[in-house]
C-alpha positions as CSV (number, residue, x, y, z in Angstrom):
1,M,-11.6,-17.2,-65.4
2,P,-14.2,-16.7,-68.3
3,W,-17.0,-19.2,-68.7
4,R,-17.7,-20.9,-72.0
5,M,-21.2,-21.9,-73.2
6,V,-21.3,-25.5,-74.5
7,T,-24.5,-26.9,-76.1
8,F,-25.6,-30.3,-74.8
9,G,-29.3,-30.0,-75.6
10,S,-31.9,-28.5,-73.4
11,E,-30.9,-30.4,-70.3
12,G,-27.3,-29.6,-70.8
13,E,-28.0,-25.9,-71.2
14,R,-30.1,-25.9,-68.0
15,Y,-27.3,-27.6,-66.1
16,L,-24.7,-25.0,-67.4
17,R,-27.0,-22.1,-66.5
18,E,-27.5,-23.4,-63.0
19,A,-23.8,-24.0,-62.7
20,A,-23.0,-20.5,-64.0
21,Y,-25.5,-19.0,-61.5
22,S,-24.0,-20.9,-58.6
23,R,-20.6,-19.7,-59.7
24,L,-21.8,-16.1,-59.9
25,Q,-23.1,-16.5,-56.3
26,L,-19.7,-17.8,-55.2
27,D,-18.0,-14.9,-57.0
28,S,-20.3,-12.4,-55.3
29,Q,-19.6,-13.8,-51.9
30,R,-15.8,-13.9,-52.6
31,L,-15.9,-10.3,-53.8
32,A,-17.9,-9.3,-50.7
33,L,-15.2,-11.0,-48.5
34,I,-12.4,-9.3,-50.4
35,D,-14.2,-5.9,-50.0
36,A,-14.6,-6.6,-46.3
37,A,-11.0,-7.5,-46.0
38,N,-10.0,-4.3,-47.7
39,Q,-12.1,-2.3,-45.3
40,L,-10.8,-4.2,-42.3
41,P,-7.7,-2.0,-41.7
42,T,-9.9,1.1,-41.8
43,A,-12.4,-0.4,-39.5
44,L,-9.7,-1.5,-37.0
45,A,-8.1,1.9,-37.2
46,Q,-11.4,3.6,-36.3
47,W,-12.0,1.0,-33.6
48,G,-8.5,1.7,-32.2
49,R,-9.2,5.5,-32.3
50,D,-12.5,5.0,-30.5
51,L,-10.9,2.7,-27.9
52,Q,-8.0,5.2,-27.4
53,A,-10.5,8.0,-26.9
54,V,-12.4,6.0,-24.3
55,M,-9.1,5.1,-22.5
56,V,-7.9,8.7,-22.5
57,G,-11.2,9.8,-21.1
58,Q,-11.0,7.2,-18.3
59,F,-7.4,8.2,-17.5
60,Q,-8.4,11.8,-17.5
61,Q,-11.2,11.0,-15.0
62,I,-8.7,9.1,-12.8
63,G,-6.2,11.9,-13.0
64,A,-8.9,14.4,-12.0
65,A,-9.9,12.2,-9.1
66,W,-6.2,12.0,-7.9
67,R,-5.8,15.8,-8.3
68,Q,-9.0,16.3,-6.3
69,A,-7.7,14.0,-3.6
70,A,-4.3,15.8,-3.5
71,Q,-6.2,19.1,-3.2
72,S,-8.4,17.8,-0.4
73,D,-7.9,18.0,3.3
74,L,-6.7,14.4,3.5
75,P,-2.9,15.0,3.5
76,R,-3.2,17.8,6.1
77,E,-5.5,15.7,8.3
78,V,-3.3,12.6,8.1
79,E,-0.2,14.5,8.9
80,G,-1.9,16.0,12.0
81,A,-3.2,12.6,13.0
82,M,0.3,11.0,12.6
83,Q,1.8,13.7,14.8
84,D,-0.8,12.9,17.5
85,C,0.0,9.2,17.1
86,A,3.7,9.9,17.6
87,D,2.9,11.9,20.7
88,M,0.9,9.0,22.0
89,V,3.8,6.6,21.7
90,L,6.1,9.2,23.2
91,R,3.9,9.6,26.3
92,K,3.6,5.9,26.7
93,A,7.4,5.4,26.5
94,Q,7.8,8.2,29.1
95,E,5.2,6.5,31.3
96,Y,7.1,3.1,31.1
97,S,10.3,4.8,32.3
98,S,8.8,7.1,34.9
99,N,8.8,4.9,38.0
100,R,11.6,3.8,40.3
101,Y,10.8,0.2,41.0
102,F,14.3,-0.6,42.2
103,S,17.2,1.6,43.0
104,L,20.7,0.7,41.6
105,R,21.6,-0.6,45.1
106,E,18.6,-2.8,45.2
107,L,19.3,-4.2,41.7
108,R,22.8,-5.1,42.8
109,K,21.5,-6.9,45.8
110,M,19.1,-8.8,43.6
111,G,22.0,-10.0,41.6
112,H,21.3,-7.9,38.5
113,P,18.0,-9.4,37.5
114,Y,18.1,-8.1,34.0
115,A,21.2,-10.2,33.1
116,V,20.9,-12.6,30.2
117,R,21.4,-15.5,32.5
118,Y,18.0,-15.0,33.9
119,G,14.7,-15.4,32.1
120,P,12.2,-12.6,31.1
121,A,10.6,-10.6,33.9
122,S,13.0,-12.1,36.4
123,A,12.8,-8.8,38.3
124,G,9.2,-9.4,39.0
125,I,8.0,-6.8,36.5
126,P,7.8,-6.8,32.7
127,D,11.2,-6.1,31.0
128,F,9.8,-3.1,29.1
129,L,9.4,-1.2,32.4
130,V,12.6,0.8,32.9
131,N,13.6,2.1,36.4
132,Y,13.7,5.8,36.8
133,Q,17.1,6.7,38.2
134,S,18.6,10.1,37.5
135,G,15.7,11.1,35.1
136,R,18.0,11.5,32.1
137,F,16.7,8.5,30.3
138,W,13.1,9.5,31.0
139,G,13.8,13.0,29.7
140,S,15.6,11.9,26.5
141,W,12.7,10.6,24.6
142,Q,12.0,12.2,21.2
143,A,9.2,11.5,18.7
144,A,8.8,12.7,15.1
145,I,7.0,11.8,11.9
146,L,8.9,11.2,8.7
147,R,7.0,11.8,5.5
148,R,7.9,9.1,2.9
149,S,5.5,10.1,0.0
150,G,2.0,11.5,-0.3
151,T,0.1,10.5,2.8
152,D,2.6,7.8,3.7
153,Y,4.3,8.7,7.0
154,E,6.5,6.9,9.5
155,I,6.7,7.4,13.2
156,S,10.1,7.7,14.7
157,V,10.6,7.3,18.5
158,T,14.1,7.5,19.9
159,N,16.0,8.0,23.2
160,T,19.1,10.1,23.1
161,A,20.6,9.1,26.4
162,P,24.2,7.8,25.9
163,W,23.3,4.4,27.3
164,A,19.9,4.1,25.7
165,T,21.0,1.8,22.8
166,Y,22.5,-0.7,25.2
167,L,19.5,-0.6,27.5
168,I,16.9,-0.9,24.7
169,T,18.6,-3.4,22.4
170,G,20.6,-5.3,25.1
171,T,24.2,-6.4,25.3
172,K,25.9,-9.8,25.6
173,K,25.4,-9.5,29.3
174,M,22.1,-7.7,29.7
175,R,18.7,-8.5,28.2
176,Q,17.1,-6.0,25.9
177,R,14.3,-3.8,27.3
178,P,11.6,-3.7,24.6
179,I,10.1,-0.4,25.8
180,I,9.6,1.1,22.4
181,E,7.8,-2.0,21.0
182,A,5.6,-2.1,24.1
183,A,4.7,1.6,23.7
184,F,3.7,1.1,20.1
185,E,1.7,-2.0,21.0
186,A,-0.1,-0.3,23.9
187,T,-1.2,2.6,21.8
188,K,-2.2,0.7,18.6
189,E,-6.0,0.9,19.1
190,E,-5.9,4.6,20.0
191,R,-3.7,5.4,17.0
192,D,-5.9,3.5,14.6
193,A,-8.9,5.3,15.9
194,R,-7.2,8.7,15.5
195,L,-6.2,7.9,11.9
196,A,-9.7,6.7,11.1
197,Q,-11.1,10.0,12.5
198,A,-8.7,12.0,10.3
199,V,-9.9,10.2,7.1
200,R,-13.6,10.6,8.0
201,K,-13.0,14.3,8.7
202,A,-11.2,14.9,5.4
203,D,-13.8,12.9,3.3
204,P,-17.2,13.1,5.1
């Protein structure tokens, strides 16, 4: 909007000059804001490119770290340690089923102490200890490691004797014999130490 000069004498002229100067200052500030606003998309775009570059660089570093880990000895060391852990559990399960505490005849005379009508350890020994009879149950233990992903493994311990499922999980007449759970629990500290050793060896 154009300014008009109106004469009101010397005082009026000074007032208008001051008002005009103030308006010029405001116009300059407004133009500066408009210019900054016009430059804002360019500045934001540049900022976005800079941020993207930084993020890409960081992700590249992370990717390199993961590739380095994948190429390290960690997977091999963990797999070997997990196999050792599986063998520990296997040996403990064999140990828990290697002694003949009672013969079948003695168990009958005792009134079948592992029946559900009795409480835990009613035979005088923990329920996870399984009597060695023919040796088939003792000789049917198997252990393996199952790789799920990366260095994530799972230990599998099973018994392939025909009656193993009924003995281990129980029936409506016979209590379960938690031999596998007991074998895992008894070897926990040793297994943890073996895995820690594998990690230290792979990443000294």
